[in-house]
C-alpha positions, 0 to 999 in steps of 0.5 A: 252404235256402242256395244251393249254392256250386257248380253245373255242367252236370250240374244239368240231367241226370235221372240220380241219379248225375250229379245227385249231382255237380251241385254239385261244384267240378269243372266237369263236363260230361255226355258230348256234343258240347259237351264233345268240341268244347271238348276239340278247340278247347282241345287238352286231354285229357279226364278221363272218370269213370264210375260209378253211384249205388249205388257205394260207392267212387264216393261215396268218391272224390267226397267225397275228390277231387271235392269238394276245391277244390284238386283241382277247380282242377287238373282244371278248369285242365288237363282237360275233365271228363266224368261218365257214369252207366254205367247210362245209357251202357253203350256208353261204359262197355264201351269204356272198361272194356275199355281200363282192363282192358287197361292195368291187368289189372283194372277196376271203378268208379269208372272213371277214364280219360284220353282224347284230344280225339277220345275215344281212351283213353291212360291209366286206372284206377279209384279213386284216393285223395286222398293216396298210399296202399298203393302207389297214387299220389294222384289229384292226382299222377295228374292232374299226371303225365297232364297233363305227358305230354300236354303234353310227350310228346304223340307218345308219348301219341298212339301209346298211344291208337292202340294201345289203339283198335286193340285195342278194335276187336278184338271186331268182327273176331272170326270164327266157329269152323270146326267145327260146334257140338256137346255136346263144347263143353258137356262141356269147359265143365263140366270147366273149371267144376269147377276154379273151384268152391269145394267148401266155401262154394259159388260160383266163384273166391275172394273177392270172390264174385259170385252168378253166376246164369248159371253156376248156370243152366248147371250145372242145365241140364247136370244135366238133360242128363247126370244128373250129381248133382255139378252139382246139388250145385254149384248147391244148395250155392251157392244155400243158402250165398248165401241163408243168408249176409249177401249176402241181406237176412234181414229184407227179402228181396232180394240185395246186390251181392256178397260181400267174403269167400269165405263170403257173410257181408259184402256190398257192401250195394247192391241191384241190380235185375238181380241180383235178377231173375236170382237169382229165376229161378235159385232158381225153377229150383232149386225146380222141380228139388228142390221144397225150401220154402227156395227158394220162401221166398227167391223169395217174399221177394225178390218181396215186396222188389221189389214193395215197394221197387223198383216204380213203382205206380199209386196214387190214394189213401194206402190203396193206398200203405199196402198197398204199403209196409206200415202206413206210408201216407207216400208219401215212405216208399214211394218213398224220401227222394229220390223224385220219383215222380208218383202216377198212373203205373204200371209199371216197376222202379227200378234200384238202392238204395245201400250207404250211409246217412248216409255209412256203408256198410251202416248200414241193415242191421246190428244190435247185441244191445242194439238187438235186445233193445230192439226185441223187449222179450223177453229169451228171444226176443232170445236165440233171434234172436241164436243164429239170426242169429249176433248177438254183442256182438263183431259180424261187421262193424265192431262190429255184426252182419250177420244171417245164418242161423247156426243152424237152428231145430232147433239153437236149440231144442236149445240152449235146451231148448225145442221147434222150434215155440216157437222158430219162432213166436218168430223169425217174430214177431221178424223182423216186429218187427225189419223194422218197426223198421228201416223207421224208420231212414234208408233207403238212397237209390234210383236211380229210373231205369227201364232197358229192359234191367234191366226186361226181366230183371225182367219175365222173372223176375216172369212166370215166378215169378208163373205158376209159384208163383201170385203174381198180384201178380208177374205183374201187375207184370211186365205193368205194366212191359212196358206202361210201356216200350211206352207211355213208352219207345218212340220215334216210329219204334217203336224203344226208349229206354234210360232213363226218369226224371222223365218223360223217356225218353232215349238210343237203346236198345242191343242188350242193351235189345232182347234182354232186353226181347224175352225178357221179352215172350216170358216174358209170353206163356208166362205169360199166353198173350196174343198181344199180347206175342208180337206185340210181341216179334216186332216188336222182333226185326225192329228188333233185326236191322235195327239191330244185326246185323252185315251182314258177320259173325255176331253183333250190335253193341252200338250201332245203325246210326245211333248216335253214332260212338264211338271203336269199334263193339264187339260184346259176347260176355262175360257180366259181372253181366248176360248179354252182349247177344249171349247174350241176343239168341241166347236170345231168337231161339232161343225165338222161333223155336220159338214162331213157326216162324221158322227164320231166327231159329234160324239167326241164333242158331246163327251167333252162338253159333259166334262163341264156340264155343272161348271158351265151352269154355275160360271157362265163367264168362264165357259162362253164358248162351251155354252154356245157349242152346247146350244149348237149340240142341243139344237137341230142341225140346220144345213143349207146346200146351194147348187149353182154357179158361184159367180152367178147373180142368182146364186149370190142372192141365195148366199146373201140371204143365208149369210146376212141372217144370224144363223149360228147353228147353220152350216152352209155348203155349195156345189157348182153344177156338175162338180164332184163333191165329197160332202154327203150334204151335197150328194144328189143335189142339182139345180132346178130347171137350170136355176140355182137352187137352195136346199134347207135341211134339218139333220140331213132331211131336206125340204123342197128346193127353192130358187129365189131369195124370198122363198129361201127367207121363208124356209130359214124363218 
């Protein structure tokens, strides 16, 4: 192999996104004191580019501009250029995304921000084309204009930077509402939510459409509170449309990032761990309410996808690897073409998969009728598949076809004059053939960073789904991931790191890392009843309070007390693709307070929610997780304590009665007979006449215990 023509400082990084830019002609720096000091010494503005490895337009801007020698020369001459992986540094991403949104009223990635040498932003945007296009200036024009302004109108630029910095500091100055929390906030939020709902295709707002699992969870929680069937309809229509559309990978399972249209057909094809983690739980909630097999199918297929393609497995021989990946025992196939995974490690979920393969977005996922018939070798089977998945010669995406559930099995059978069983069997067999054939294509690149926050979300999902649906493989994977983080991503002072890659754990963990991981550990306790998970959750909660809690006002900062000093220290309240750090912290604290009896946790959660009381009511799609936590705060806490041998069939029936119901505000605890226990919820609870017993309690006041599932069902309502 020939040596690359260029190399910059990014070649020493572990982030796949940064490494993708390591051989640009741009003299990139990673974020750090070296770059900032150079900007101060040379009195140059900073060009900060933020993106992530699965971002399609990030790749486009790299090809068009960052690999362009002439543009790189301008950048190197006039700017100190810093490249940041937003997934490693959500603190930087949040600050400068806020700035871009203030300046342009929109945001996205790649993010392009121009900073003073002290890090204060003064101009920015997102993607810039290499030449003027659709009313947008070229990237070269932007560079020259910004450099001219910095050089010749520096006082004006400094004034802009000062105003922006003052605005960015606003989240730290928010004060709580002056009225108590009540159900009227929930009711107002529901009224406003209805205005955003698409009654034809589901979802909220117009194209592009994002899944918004937090908003759907809120709708389902309010269906349970109010009995309003319209709320369940909102959730179900959206969930069914998403899972039947191109947003969902019909062959391999799992969800793409978002839909570019209003009907969920054409996605941006990248797959993100955090989307699939949250959607697993949302579909589980829908299944618990309705018991529809379709939702269980989506859950199981998505679990299969995550275990197959997004999980770091331990493997000592190729037979184990073959089990993970199907029939292909090639280790490189399991871990992707760019893998550096070391066999012998166990646990952890990878971050993302790219949208592009071989420079084309979605190439791995789309089909032509000829390709399908060639793979299947059966014209009738191909006709069934094409009708079912909406495949045509014209195509629905750049001349090819994104598979989507266009026609139900019964409709296909009627169209071709055959019975449903024949069609169902044919399509099931064809689906496996097409999936196997697709494995032979060049696979999308995978970002194998292991992020504490995203793993916390998936640990929560895998624990809940595994325990509820009997997926022991999912439950085992969630435990492996938790153990991996505790072993490999804990610092010597027992604090956490944010990111792990290539054997290196890096960056102090943020509020969202602690909150998501704590919530995942709580879910692991409720799935396994191993006290070690609850002990770790309690320990890390103390660290979270010490590092991130505001000593003057309620709420939590995104960065810890000894984090590097940035242009502002902000608080994160609004949900984006992932719940805000404050929302997750409030949820974790509230649930932990019920399990441990620590009332101070509940008080802290309530104070945090008070900060956003009015905003939650006005903008429900930005506060879905806070709203569901508010519902839990306002509802009487229901606790179910079970005493019995976890392996005994009678105990399992009692557990199943709880787990298969939609009980979002109920906590579950179990004690084996004669076992010691640290939970007040289980204190003085015993079996009844030698039988496993369930105690249903409200605010720690319990009804008489029951020993059979039917009686428990009546108590649970």
